[in-house]
C-alpha positions in Angstrom: 58.4 -12.4 22.2 56.5 -12.7 18.9 53.3 -10.7 18.8 50.0 -11.8 17.2 48.3 -9.4 14.8 45.9 -8.3 17.5 48.8 -7.7 20.0 50.8 -5.8 17.5 47.8 -3.5 16.7 47.5 -2.7 20.5 51.2 -2.0 20.8 51.0 0.3 17.7 48.0 2.1 19.2 49.8 2.6 22.5 52.7 4.1 20.7 50.5 6.4 18.8 49.3 8.2 21.9 51.0 11.5 22.6 54.1 11.0 24.8 53.5 7.3 25.2 56.2 4.7 24.7 55.5 0.9 24.4 58.6 -1.3 24.5 59.6 -4.8 25.5 60.8 -4.8 29.1 63.2 -7.7 29.5 63.2 -7.7 33.3 59.4 -8.1 33.3 59.1 -10.2 30.2 56.3 -8.0 28.8 55.5 -5.0 26.6 55.4 -2.0 28.9 53.1 0.9 28.1 54.6 4.0 29.6 53.9 7.7 29.8 56.9 9.6 31.1 58.0 6.5 33.0 54.6 5.9 34.6 52.9 2.5 33.6 49.5 2.5 32.0 49.7 -1.1 30.6 51.5 -4.4 30.4 51.0 -6.9 27.6 52.2 -10.5 27.5 50.9 -14.0 27.0 47.7 -13.0 25.2 46.7 -10.6 28.0 46.9 -6.9 28.6 46.7 -5.4 32.0 45.4 -1.8 32.1 44.5 0.8 34.7 40.8 1.7 35.0 38.2 3.4 37.2 37.5 1.1 40.2 33.7 1.2 39.8 33.9 0.6 36.1 36.5 -2.2 36.6 33.9 -4.1 38.7 31.2 -3.6 36.1 33.5 -4.8 33.3 34.5 -7.9 35.3 30.8 -8.8 35.9 29.9 -8.3 32.3 32.8 -10.0 30.6 34.5 -13.3 31.7 37.6 -12.2 29.6 38.2 -9.3 32.1 39.6 -10.2 35.5 41.3 -8.3 38.3 44.8 -7.1 37.3 47.5 -9.7 37.3 50.4 -8.8 39.7 48.8 -5.3 40.2 46.4 -3.6 42.5 43.2 -5.5 41.9 41.0 -2.4 42.5 42.7 -0.2 39.9 43.8 -2.6 37.3 42.1 -5.2 35.0 43.6 -7.9 32.9 41.9 -8.5 29.5 42.2 -11.6 27.3 43.4 -10.3 23.9 42.0 -13.0 21.7 38.6 -12.7 23.3 35.6 -13.8 21.1 33.5 -11.1 22.8 35.8 -8.1 23.1 36.9 -6.3 20.0 40.2 -4.6 19.2 38.2 -1.3 19.4 37.1 -2.2 22.9 40.7 -2.8 23.9 41.8 0.4 22.4 39.2 2.2 24.4 40.5 0.5 27.6 44.1 1.5 26.6 43.0 5.1 26.0 41.2 5.2 29.4 44.3 3.9 31.2 46.5 6.4 29.4 44.0 9.2 30.4 44.0 8.2 34.0 47.8 8.3 34.2 47.9 11.6 32.2 45.4 13.1 34.7 47.8 12.4 37.6 50.8 14.0 36.0 52.1 17.3 37.4 51.2 20.5 35.4 54.8 20.6 34.2 54.8 17.0 33.0 51.4 17.6 31.2 53.0 20.5 29.4 55.9 18.3 28.3 53.5 15.7 27.0 51.3 18.3 25.3 54.3 19.7 23.5 55.3 16.3 22.1 54.4 15.6 18.5 51.8 13.0 17.6 53.2 9.9 16.0 
């Protein structure tokens, strides 16, 4: 799967987060954003699906037509964002990625948080 410049920038940002790994997952046909094996995003076909706060998810969907309930995920907890949006910037999408990462990090066990915290930044 060849990435656009915007998609590549989002993959690189995901990989820059402490302990995160973004890789192409053949069985799902998407770039998979993972923190210790726990998903915080999936990117394919000019869309990225990210975890978010349920109340904020609703607000974002009402505000932006390029944000819809998560594709093939729990519609309450996940949003799908059109990557080449004319309204949303790469900075907006990076903010959504960071929020998704933070939600997954917050649910890790204390031991797993220590593992992540000891990992070097990339």
